[in-house]
DORO-871012 format. One record per residue (C-alpha): x, y, z; residue number from 1; residue in three letters. Coordinates in nm, 3 decimals, always signed. Layout:
<rs>
(r (X Y Z) NUM "ALA") ...
</rs>
This chain:
<rs>
(r (+10.415 +10.696 +9.147) 1 "MET") (r (+10.501 +10.565 +9.513) 2 "ALA") (r (+10.697 +10.264 +9.517) 3 "SER") (r (+10.575 +9.945 +9.477) 4 "ASP") (r (+10.475 +9.749 +9.829) 5 "ASP") (r (+10.570 +9.378 +9.764) 6 "HIS") (r (+10.484 +9.091 +9.941) 7 "GLY") (r (+10.710 +8.852 +10.117) 8 "THR") (r (+10.710 +8.513 +10.020) 9 "ILE") (r (+11.036 +8.406 +9.928) 10 "LEU") (r (+11.260 +8.120 +9.788) 11 "ASP") (r (+11.585 +8.101 +9.978) 12 "THR") (r (+11.759 +7.932 +9.657) 13 "THR") (r (+12.049 +8.173 +9.523) 14 "PRO") (r (+11.954 +8.262 +9.170) 15 "GLY") (r (+12.304 +8.182 +9.037) 16 "ALA") (r (+12.377 +8.033 +8.680) 17 "THR") (r (+12.679 +7.869 +8.560) 18 "SER") (r (+12.901 +8.013 +8.225) 19 "GLY") (r (+12.978 +8.313 +8.091) 20 "SER") (r (+12.700 +8.574 +7.982) 21 "VAL") (r (+12.798 +8.868 +7.713) 22 "SER") (r (+12.573 +9.201 +7.653) 23 "ARG") (r (+12.599 +9.034 +7.283) 24 "ARG") (r (+12.349 +8.805 +7.394) 25 "THR") (r (+12.028 +9.037 +7.484) 26 "PHE") (r (+11.809 +9.132 +7.198) 27 "ILE") (r (+11.761 +9.460 +7.200) 28 "LYS") (r (+11.399 +9.541 +7.176) 29 "SER") (r (+11.218 +9.857 +7.083) 30 "ALA") (r (+10.867 +9.786 +7.244) 31 "SER") (r (+10.637 +9.519 +7.322) 32 "VAL") (r (+10.561 +9.452 +6.982) 33 "ALA") (r (+10.919 +9.372 +6.902) 34 "ALA") (r (+10.961 +9.150 +7.164) 35 "GLY") (r (+10.657 +8.974 +7.102) 36 "ALA") (r (+10.693 +8.576 +7.056) 37 "VAL") (r (+10.459 +8.447 +6.834) 38 "ALA") (r (+10.283 +8.150 +6.908) 39 "ALA") (r (+10.011 +7.891 +6.764) 40 "SER") (r (+9.674 +7.788 +6.931) 41 "ASN") (r (+9.766 +7.468 +6.945) 42 "VAL") (r (+9.894 +7.328 +7.309) 43 "GLY") (r (+9.856 +7.689 +7.429) 44 "LEU") (r (+9.916 +7.651 +7.793) 45 "PRO") (r (+9.643 +7.733 +8.079) 46 "GLY") (r (+9.432 +7.423 +8.013) 47 "ALA") (r (+9.125 +7.616 +7.870) 48 "TRP") (r (+8.845 +7.354 +8.007) 49 "ALA") (r (+8.548 +7.286 +7.747) 50 "ALA") (r (+8.675 +7.566 +7.533) 51 "GLY") (r (+8.667 +7.830 +7.846) 52 "SER") (r (+8.956 +8.131 +7.801) 53 "ASP") (r (+8.917 +8.196 +8.221) 54 "GLU") (r (+9.182 +8.324 +8.313) 55 "ILE") (r (+9.249 +8.217 +8.717) 56 "ARG") (r (+9.500 +8.446 +8.891) 57 "ILE") (r (+9.768 +8.296 +9.148) 58 "GLY") (r (+9.887 +8.576 +9.358) 59 "LEU") (r (+10.266 +8.510 +9.514) 60 "ILE") (r (+10.360 +8.821 +9.735) 61 "GLY") (r (+10.026 +9.016 +9.859) 62 "ALA") (r (+10.190 +9.320 +9.956) 63 "GLY") (r (+10.042 +9.648 +9.848) 64 "GLY") (r (+10.171 +9.633 +9.437) 65 "ARG") (r (+10.026 +9.233 +9.421) 66 "GLY") (r (+9.687 +9.281 +9.563) 67 "THR") (r (+9.703 +9.623 +9.308) 68 "GLY") (r (+9.770 +9.410 +9.016) 69 "ALA") (r (+9.496 +9.169 +9.112) 70 "VAL") (r (+9.248 +9.438 +9.100) 71 "GLN") (r (+9.401 +9.567 +8.776) 72 "ASN") (r (+9.393 +9.233 +8.590) 73 "ALA") (r (+9.022 +9.165 +8.718) 74 "ILE") (r (+8.899 +9.505 +8.606) 75 "LYS") (r (+9.124 +9.459 +8.268) 76 "SER") (r (+8.915 +9.218 +8.102) 77 "SER") (r (+8.602 +8.955 +8.150) 78 "LYS") (r (+8.658 +8.607 +8.246) 79 "GLY") (r (+8.925 +8.695 +8.540) 80 "VAL") (r (+8.916 +8.566 +8.894) 81 "ARG") (r (+9.177 +8.518 +9.145) 82 "LEU") (r (+9.191 +8.135 +9.275) 83 "VAL") (r (+9.489 +8.094 +9.506) 84 "ALA") (r (+9.742 +8.293 +9.682) 85 "MET") (r (+10.064 +8.306 +9.880) 86 "ALA") (r (+10.229 +8.560 +10.114) 87 "GLU") (r (+10.528 +8.493 +10.404) 88 "LEU") (r (+10.339 +8.604 +10.689) 89 "PHE") (r (+9.989 +8.505 +10.808) 90 "PRO") (r (+9.879 +8.858 +10.910) 91 "ASP") (r (+9.960 +9.026 +10.587) 92 "ARG") (r (+9.769 +8.715 +10.436) 93 "LEU") (r (+9.494 +8.823 +10.621) 94 "ALA") (r (+9.507 +9.181 +10.534) 95 "GLU") (r (+9.543 +9.110 +10.213) 96 "ALA") (r (+9.218 +8.838 +10.174) 97 "ARG") (r (+9.053 +9.117 +10.304) 98 "LYS") (r (+9.172 +9.433 +10.109) 99 "THR") (r (+9.075 +9.194 +9.795) 100 "LEU") (r (+8.756 +9.118 +9.933) 101 "THR") (r (+8.662 +9.448 +9.994) 102 "ASP") (r (+8.744 +9.602 +9.709) 103 "LYS") (r (+8.648 +9.325 +9.437) 104 "VAL") (r (+8.415 +9.064 +9.553) 105 "GLY") (r (+8.383 +8.757 +9.508) 106 "ALA") (r (+8.616 +8.747 +9.234) 107 "ALA") (r (+8.902 +8.805 +9.444) 108 "ALA") (r (+8.774 +8.581 +9.727) 109 "THR") (r (+8.956 +8.282 +9.786) 110 "VAL") (r (+8.892 +7.997 +10.073) 111 "GLY") (r (+9.144 +7.920 +10.359) 112 "ASN") (r (+9.241 +7.635 +10.153) 113 "ASP") (r (+9.384 +7.836 +9.887) 114 "ARG") (r (+9.541 +8.082 +10.083) 115 "ALA") (r (+9.879 +7.992 +10.177) 116 "PHE") (r (+10.147 +8.114 +10.397) 117 "SER") (r (+10.551 +8.052 +10.500) 118 "GLY") (r (+10.830 +8.012 +10.294) 119 "LEU") (r (+10.710 +7.724 +10.088) 120 "ASP") (r (+10.389 +7.855 +10.027) 121 "GLY") (r (+10.401 +7.999 +9.636) 122 "TYR") (r (+10.489 +7.634 +9.585) 123 "LYS") (r (+10.084 +7.544 +9.677) 124 "SER") (r (+10.000 +7.822 +9.432) 125 "VAL") (r (+10.194 +7.699 +9.149) 126 "LEU") (r (+10.030 +7.336 +9.230) 127 "GLN") (r (+9.701 +7.502 +9.185) 128 "SER") (r (+9.473 +7.538 +8.880) 129 "ASP") (r (+9.614 +7.896 +8.825) 130 "ALA") (r (+9.723 +7.949 +8.510) 131 "ASN") (r (+9.807 +8.347 +8.484) 132 "TYR") (r (+10.102 +8.408 +8.793) 133 "ILE") (r (+10.124 +8.714 +8.944) 134 "ILE") (r (+10.527 +8.749 +9.081) 135 "LEU") (r (+10.504 +9.088 +9.344) 136 "ALA") (r (+10.759 +8.944 +9.608) 137 "THR") (r (+11.055 +9.161 +9.697) 138 "PRO") (r (+11.250 +9.158 +9.373) 139 "PRO") (r (+11.573 +8.935 +9.558) 140 "GLY") (r (+11.370 +8.611 +9.524) 141 "PHE") (r (+11.213 +8.675 +9.147) 142 "ARG") (r (+11.455 +8.480 +8.944) 143 "PRO") (r (+11.351 +8.167 +9.140) 144 "GLU") (r (+11.010 +8.257 +9.159) 145 "HIS") (r (+11.034 +8.287 +8.770) 146 "LEU") (r (+11.242 +7.932 +8.676) 147 "LYS") (r (+10.960 +7.770 +8.901) 148 "ALA") (r (+10.695 +7.924 +8.753) 149 "SER") (r (+10.802 +7.868 +8.420) 150 "ILE") (r (+10.886 +7.477 +8.464) 151 "GLU") (r (+10.523 +7.498 +8.572) 152 "ALA") (r (+10.408 +7.579 +8.258) 153 "GLY") (r (+10.210 +7.903 +8.369) 154 "LYS") (r (+10.163 +8.253 +8.208) 155 "HIS") (r (+10.365 +8.533 +8.420) 156 "ILE") (r (+10.314 +8.883 +8.490) 157 "PHE") (r (+10.547 +8.990 +8.700) 158 "THR") (r (+10.646 +9.307 +8.856) 159 "GLU") (r (+10.982 +9.474 +8.767) 160 "LYS") (r (+11.264 +9.473 +8.856) 161 "PRO") (r (+11.370 +9.122 +8.786) 162 "VAL") (r (+11.694 +9.082 +9.000) 163 "ALA") (r (+11.916 +9.225 +9.223) 164 "VAL") (r (+12.227 +9.070 +9.108) 165 "ASP") (r (+12.439 +8.908 +8.829) 166 "GLY") (r (+12.357 +8.558 +8.893) 167 "PRO") (r (+11.988 +8.682 +8.909) 168 "GLY") (r (+12.037 +8.835 +8.579) 169 "ILE") (r (+12.162 +8.542 +8.440) 170 "LYS") (r (+11.873 +8.283 +8.565) 171 "THR") (r (+11.621 +8.539 +8.421) 172 "CYS") (r (+11.835 +8.510 +8.064) 173 "LEU") (r (+11.831 +8.101 +8.078) 174 "SER") (r (+11.462 +8.123 +8.109) 175 "LEU") (r (+11.389 +8.357 +7.803) 176 "VAL") (r (+11.385 +8.045 +7.528) 177 "ASP") (r (+11.222 +7.814 +7.755) 178 "VAL") (r (+10.966 +8.053 +7.824) 179 "ALA") (r (+10.937 +8.090 +7.441) 180 "ALA") (r (+10.917 +7.680 +7.371) 181 "GLN") (r (+10.670 +7.638 +7.589) 182 "LYS") (r (+10.450 +7.941 +7.453) 183 "LYS") (r (+10.450 +8.106 +7.792) 184 "LEU") (r (+10.354 +8.485 +7.853) 185 "LEU") (r (+10.572 +8.654 +8.050) 186 "VAL") (r (+10.484 +9.014 +8.103) 187 "GLY") (r (+10.633 +9.280 +8.307) 188 "CYS") (r (+10.539 +9.558 +8.501) 189 "GLY") (r (+10.727 +9.805 +8.380) 190 "LEU") (r (+10.380 +9.954 +8.224) 191 "GLN") (r (+10.497 +10.229 +7.999) 192 "ARG") (r (+10.527 +9.977 +7.733) 193 "HIS") (r (+10.134 +9.982 +7.782) 194 "HIS") (r (+10.074 +10.349 +7.812) 195 "GLN") (r (+9.942 +10.546 +7.482) 196 "GLN") (r (+10.107 +10.838 +7.539) 197 "GLY") (r (+10.441 +10.724 +7.562) 198 "TYR") (r (+10.387 +10.451 +7.247) 199 "LEU") (r (+10.300 +10.729 +7.027) 200 "GLU") (r (+10.571 +10.914 +7.159) 201 "THR") (r (+10.802 +10.635 +7.093) 202 "MET") (r (+10.716 +10.581 +6.788) 203 "ALA") (r (+10.813 +10.910 +6.674) 204 "ARG") (r (+11.115 +10.896 +6.806) 205 "ILE") (r (+11.225 +10.598 +6.619) 206 "HIS") (r (+11.041 +10.710 +6.309) 207 "ASP") (r (+11.326 +11.008 +6.350) 208 "GLY") (r (+11.096 +11.269 +6.486) 209 "ALA") (r (+11.467 +11.456 +6.665) 210 "ILE") (r (+11.689 +11.285 +6.480) 211 "GLY") (r (+12.005 +11.109 +6.623) 212 "ASP") (r (+12.005 +11.091 +6.990) 213 "ILE") (r (+12.297 +11.250 +7.152) 214 "VAL") (r (+12.163 +11.279 +7.527) 215 "ALA") (r (+11.935 +11.194 +7.745) 216 "ALA") (r (+11.824 +11.235 +8.134) 217 "ARG") (r (+11.607 +11.032 +8.392) 218 "ALA") (r (+11.497 +11.125 +8.697) 219 "TYR") (r (+11.324 +10.960 +8.993) 220 "TRP") (r (+11.315 +11.249 +9.287) 221 "ASN") (r (+11.108 +11.208 +9.561) 222 "GLN") (r (+11.068 +11.192 +9.934) 223 "GLY") (r (+11.044 +10.935 +10.193) 224 "ALA") (r (+10.908 +10.585 +10.155) 225 "LEU") (r (+10.702 +10.359 +10.433) 226 "TRP") (r (+10.891 +10.222 +10.716) 227 "ASN") (r (+10.834 +9.931 +10.957) 228 "ARG") (r (+10.913 +10.007 +11.282) 229 "GLY") (r (+11.079 +9.682 +11.435) 230 "ARG") (r (+10.850 +9.502 +11.718) 231 "LYS") (r (+11.024 +9.311 +11.981) 232 "PRO") (r (+10.913 +8.995 +11.905) 233 "GLU") (r (+11.036 +9.019 +11.578) 234 "TRP") (r (+11.376 +8.833 +11.509) 235 "SER") (r (+11.696 +8.998 +11.243) 236 "ASP") (r (+11.567 +8.800 +10.966) 237 "THR") (r (+11.157 +8.894 +11.036) 238 "GLU") (r (+11.252 +9.229 +11.041) 239 "TRP") (r (+11.444 +9.269 +10.715) 240 "GLN") (r (+11.182 +9.087 +10.522) 241 "LEU") (r (+10.906 +9.315 +10.681) 242 "ARG") (r (+11.129 +9.593 +10.576) 243 "ASN") (r (+11.226 +9.465 +10.264) 244 "TRP") (r (+11.297 +9.832 +10.070) 245 "TYR") (r (+11.580 +9.918 +10.301) 246 "TYR") (r (+11.831 +9.582 +10.200) 247 "PHE") (r (+11.975 +9.539 +9.899) 248 "THR") (r (+11.930 +9.134 +9.930) 249 "TRP") (r (+11.559 +9.181 +9.868) 250 "LEU") (r (+11.541 +9.496 +9.704) 251 "CYS") (r (+11.823 +9.606 +9.505) 252 "GLY") (r (+11.847 +9.943 +9.639) 253 "ASP") (r (+11.610 +10.200 +9.522) 254 "HIS") (r (+11.807 +10.274 +9.170) 255 "ILE") (r (+11.703 +9.938 +9.097) 256 "VAL") (r (+11.359 +9.868 +9.261) 257 "GLU") (r (+11.240 +10.233 +9.129) 258 "GLN") (r (+11.454 +10.410 +8.871) 259 "HIS") (r (+11.473 +10.114 +8.657) 260 "VAL") (r (+11.171 +10.261 +8.459) 261 "HIS") (r (+11.336 +10.545 +8.361) 262 "ASN") (r (+11.620 +10.378 +8.242) 263 "ILE") (r (+11.408 +10.156 +8.098) 264 "ASP") (r (+11.232 +10.431 +7.874) 265 "VAL") (r (+11.613 +10.590 +7.754) 266 "VAL") (r (+11.721 +10.212 +7.709) 267 "ASN") (r (+11.347 +10.163 +7.460) 268 "TRP") (r (+11.450 +10.522 +7.312) 269 "ALA") (r (+11.791 +10.381 +7.269) 270 "MET") (r (+11.701 +10.070 +7.134) 271 "LYS") (r (+11.992 +9.961 +7.309) 272 "ALA") (r (+12.112 +9.944 +7.701) 273 "HIS") (r (+12.407 +10.096 +7.849) 274 "PRO") (r (+12.732 +9.927 +7.850) 275 "VAL") (r (+12.948 +10.113 +8.066) 276 "ARG") (r (+12.859 +10.368 +8.438) 277 "ALA") (r (+13.054 +10.549 +8.671) 278 "THR") (r (+12.888 +10.734 +8.940) 279 "GLY") (r (+12.790 +10.845 +9.287) 280 "THR") (r (+12.550 +10.828 +9.624) 281 "GLY") (r (+12.520 +10.771 +9.943) 282 "GLY") (r (+12.314 +10.806 +10.275) 283 "ARG") (r (+12.266 +11.195 +10.405) 284 "GLN") (r (+11.911 +11.174 +10.513) 285 "VAL") (r (+11.804 +10.836 +10.596) 286 "ARG") (r (+12.105 +10.753 +10.827) 287 "THR") (r (+11.992 +10.555 +11.140) 288 "GLY") (r (+11.991 +10.139 +11.138) 289 "PRO") (r (+11.566 +10.163 +11.067) 290 "GLU") (r (+11.656 +10.283 +10.695) 291 "TRP") (r (+11.888 +9.933 +10.674) 292 "GLY") (r (+12.209 +9.993 +10.470) 293 "HIS") (r (+12.098 +10.142 +10.113) 294 "ILE") (r (+12.143 +10.472 +9.993) 295 "TYR") (r (+11.929 +10.729 +9.954) 296 "ASP") (r (+12.057 +10.911 +9.667) 297 "HIS") (r (+12.257 +10.799 +9.327) 298 "PHE") (r (+12.378 +11.017 +9.032) 299 "ALA") (r (+12.508 +10.824 +8.766) 300 "VAL") (r (+12.640 +10.865 +8.415) 301 "ASP") (r (+12.531 +10.586 +8.210) 302 "PHE") (r (+12.696 +10.552 +7.813) 303 "GLU") (r (+12.591 +10.367 +7.535) 304 "TYR") (r (+12.763 +10.162 +7.317) 305 "GLU") (r (+12.733 +10.478 +7.039) 306 "ASN") (r (+12.884 +10.701 +7.268) 307 "GLY") (r (+12.578 +10.878 +7.375) 308 "THR") (r (+12.567 +10.959 +7.784) 309 "HIS") (r (+12.220 +10.933 +7.959) 310 "LEU") (r (+12.257 +11.103 +8.306) 311 "PHE") (r (+12.015 +10.923 +8.582) 312 "SER") (r (+11.978 +11.090 +8.918) 313 "MET") (r (+11.724 +10.947 +9.176) 314 "CYS") (r (+11.662 +11.022 +9.605) 315 "ARG") (r (+11.460 +10.963 +9.849) 316 "GLN") (r (+11.463 +11.255 +10.041) 317 "GLN") (r (+11.177 +11.414 +10.233) 318 "GLN") (r (+11.152 +11.765 +10.188) 319 "GLY") (r (+11.263 +11.775 +9.835) 320 "THR") (r (+11.222 +11.873 +9.475) 321 "ALA") (r (+10.984 +11.567 +9.300) 322 "GLY") (r (+11.054 +11.506 +8.953) 323 "SER") (r (+11.014 +11.133 +8.726) 324 "VAL") (r (+11.053 +11.212 +8.424) 325 "SER") (r (+11.243 +11.125 +8.103) 326 "GLU") (r (+11.385 +11.360 +7.813) 327 "ALA") (r (+11.605 +11.333 +7.517) 328 "LEU") (r (+11.820 +11.547 +7.310) 329 "VAL") (r (+11.851 +11.468 +6.930) 330 "GLY") (r (+12.032 +11.614 +6.658) 331 "SER") (r (+11.727 +11.758 +6.526) 332 "LYS") (r (+11.536 +11.851 +6.807) 333 "GLY") (r (+11.415 +11.746 +7.154) 334 "THR") (r (+11.158 +11.527 +7.356) 335 "CYS") (r (+11.033 +11.547 +7.724) 336 "GLN") (r (+10.910 +11.147 +7.707) 337 "VAL") (r (+10.731 +11.191 +8.004) 338 "ASN") (r (+10.514 +11.457 +7.867) 339 "ASP") (r (+10.454 +11.318 +7.525) 340 "TYR") (r (+10.625 +11.625 +7.395) 341 "LYS") (r (+10.892 +11.691 +7.109) 342 "ILE") (r (+11.059 +12.000 +6.964) 343 "THR") (r (+11.188 +12.080 +6.639) 344 "GLY") (r (+11.067 +12.057 +6.277) 345 "ALA") (r (+10.902 +11.698 +6.376) 346 "ASN") (r (+10.713 +11.888 +6.683) 347 "ALA") (r (+10.461 +11.710 +6.879) 348 "PHE") (r (+10.236 +11.775 +7.163) 349 "ASP") (r (+10.082 +11.474 +7.273) 350 "GLY") (r (+9.966 +11.649 +7.656) 351 "SER") (r (+9.617 +11.603 +7.608) 352 "ALA") (r (+9.678 +11.230 +7.563) 353 "ILE") (r (+9.676 +11.210 +7.924) 354 "LYS") (r (+9.362 +11.312 +7.989) 355 "ARG") (r (+9.204 +11.041 +7.804) 356 "LYS") (r (+9.447 +10.740 +7.846) 357 "GLU") (r (+9.355 +10.442 +8.008) 358 "ALA") (r (+9.522 +10.332 +8.332) 359 "ASP") (r (+9.852 +10.189 +8.250) 360 "PRO") (r (+9.858 +9.931 +8.538) 361 "TYR") (r (+9.529 +9.822 +8.412) 362 "GLN") (r (+9.594 +9.821 +7.998) 363 "GLN") (r (+9.884 +9.601 +8.037) 364 "GLU") (r (+9.702 +9.337 +8.189) 365 "HIS") (r (+9.436 +9.352 +7.895) 366 "THR") (r (+9.711 +9.357 +7.647) 367 "ASP") (r (+9.844 +9.016 +7.862) 368 "PHE") (r (+9.523 +8.844 +7.877) 369 "ILE") (r (+9.409 +8.918 +7.511) 370 "ALA") (r (+9.785 +8.766 +7.395) 371 "SER") (r (+9.723 +8.475 +7.535) 372 "ILE") (r (+9.319 +8.439 +7.427) 373 "ARG") (r (+9.483 +8.522 +7.103) 374 "LYS") (r (+9.759 +8.228 +7.156) 375 "GLY") (r (+10.022 +8.466 +7.069) 376 "GLU") (r (+10.205 +8.505 +7.407) 377 "PRO") (r (+10.424 +8.820 +7.482) 378 "LEU") (r (+10.752 +8.782 +7.625) 379 "SER") (r (+10.929 +9.099 +7.783) 380 "GLU") (r (+11.157 +8.911 +7.999) 381 "LEU") (r (+11.437 +9.012 +7.803) 382 "LYS") (r (+11.434 +9.343 +7.795) 383 "TRP") (r (+11.273 +9.384 +8.192) 384 "VAL") (r (+11.596 +9.195 +8.206) 385 "THR") (r (+11.867 +9.420 +8.021) 386 "GLU") (r (+11.693 +9.683 +8.223) 387 "SER") (r (+11.745 +9.550 +8.537) 388 "THR") (r (+12.078 +9.498 +8.463) 389 "ALA") (r (+12.133 +9.910 +8.359) 390 "SER") (r (+11.976 +9.951 +8.707) 391 "ALA") (r (+12.258 +9.732 +8.898) 392 "ILE") (r (+12.523 +9.837 +8.680) 393 "MET") (r (+12.464 +10.192 +8.795) 394 "GLY") (r (+12.418 +10.103 +9.181) 395 "ARG") (r (+12.764 +9.892 +9.154) 396 "GLU") (r (+12.960 +10.191 +9.007) 397 "ALA") (r (+12.798 +10.405 +9.305) 398 "ALA") (r (+12.902 +10.182 +9.566) 399 "TYR") (r (+13.215 +10.106 +9.411) 400 "THR") (r (+13.344 +10.417 +9.274) 401 "GLY") (r (+13.448 +10.193 +9.001) 402 "LYS") (r (+13.383 +10.220 +8.619) 403 "VAL") (r (+13.119 +9.925 +8.600) 404 "VAL") (r (+13.018 +9.744 +8.307) 405 "THR") (r (+12.748 +9.551 +8.149) 406 "PHE") (r (+12.963 +9.260 +8.128) 407 "ASP") (r (+13.118 +9.286 +8.478) 408 "ASP") (r (+12.699 +9.258 +8.580) 409 "ILE") (r (+12.568 +8.988 +8.355) 410 "VAL") (r (+12.923 +8.783 +8.435) 411 "ASN") (r (+12.929 +8.883 +8.848) 412 "SER") (r (+12.939 +8.554 +9.090) 413 "THR") (r (+12.834 +8.796 +9.358) 414 "ALA") (r (+12.499 +8.634 +9.510) 415 "VAL") (r (+12.302 +8.871 +9.778) 416 "LEU") (r (+12.070 +8.635 +9.955) 417 "ALA") (r (+12.190 +8.474 +10.270) 418 "PRO") (r (+12.276 +8.141 +10.190) 419 "PRO") (r (+11.965 +8.004 +10.413) 420 "SER") (r (+11.676 +8.190 +10.534) 421 "LEU") (r (+11.577 +8.096 +10.913) 422 "ASP") (r (+11.259 +8.327 +11.033) 423 "LEU") (r (+11.390 +8.268 +11.411) 424 "SER") (r (+11.783 +8.311 +11.328) 425 "ALA") (r (+11.976 +8.636 +11.392) 426 "ALA") (r (+12.063 +8.769 +11.044) 427 "LEU") (r (+12.306 +9.101 +11.098) 428 "SER") (r (+12.266 +9.419 +10.834) 429 "THR") (r (+12.528 +9.459 +10.569) 430 "PRO") (r (+12.753 +9.767 +10.626) 431 "PRO") (r (+12.680 +10.061 +10.435) 432 "VAL") (r (+12.877 +10.008 +10.058) 433 "PRO") (r (+13.169 +10.268 +10.061) 434 "MET") (r (+13.325 +10.347 +9.764) 435 "PRO") (r (+13.673 +10.296 +9.724) 436 "GLY") (r (+13.605 +9.965 +9.974) 437 "GLY") (r (+13.332 +9.807 +9.851) 438 "THR") (r (+13.468 +9.545 +9.579) 439 "THR") (r (+13.110 +9.377 +9.450) 440 "ASN") 
</rs>
């Protein structure tokens, strides 16, 4: 499971909202079902024409993950097609259009009048007849794209994470009730919640198979990822956008962009989020300027309100041992969640499930589309926001060398994005965060 290659159609408006938000405002969600928002069939968004239940995709961000999500959605259900798409750079837009046509055919082919580039391209997608928006841009601008999509009355599939800083978290939180009132689906790309083995294993955990959870571990350790070498004609801004993964204002650092999956699994098991974190991290391998300013490893101790600790580790260093996994220690047994195995008196071995379960990247779209068509759109926005905030808390603990609380994150006013964005402008690379010196 490699990192997502998001597209780069961006809005430059920071996602800050006013007011103080406590962690107590977050709903503890144990599963997709627990986060469901029931809605009547009357007034269901999407403007179904003459009784049609056609799903018309509008793609915002046409990188590898965005084009992959379109393919997953079209293959997941009947009556699904792409009707509009946006990507910042024209060359990336052309590549994405060719990829989708080659792999899917007519259902993923759009004309020139439905393919948009530039900073405002996403607005044209939202003005189209699309009723299922896929948000697959770099995470830094996800809050504003979520806000615009909800204001436009669109159902949404958003990739994770949904923010990179505290103001973005507050924006996402403020949208939860608005989406519910409009009876809009907001599904997210934490696909383990739609993966049969995880669902069956987690149901047993919540039924008490291992007793009370007293400790947890979560890892995403892997080798190096992609890097796009700088071209002479690129400005500083264009280079950062094309290499968005290596800049915290766009990516959130890899603990947020990638390791959020594993942190989320433990939150799911705990039916809660951690309340504080202490951690460390740095750059040992990716030290050159081509790697921006993010870290290549983190180790974080998260503490939950009941005193349970989660030890979290993630790294992206070539030649190192890999592990993408989650483990729980309970008062009556243990669970290797990613392997669907429970030991103890209530032992469970779900390893055979791996050979027959549906592709979760496709299954999540099957579930979301069925929810829309039934008039019962799910809302996954609260818990993806909660897990995103947890990962940001871990990052800031490592960056600053301090104990950071969940409230510190949701009440932060520090916006990471530049105040304005000009594709031809100079944009300096932020300094590498130094514990004891970094204060954000």
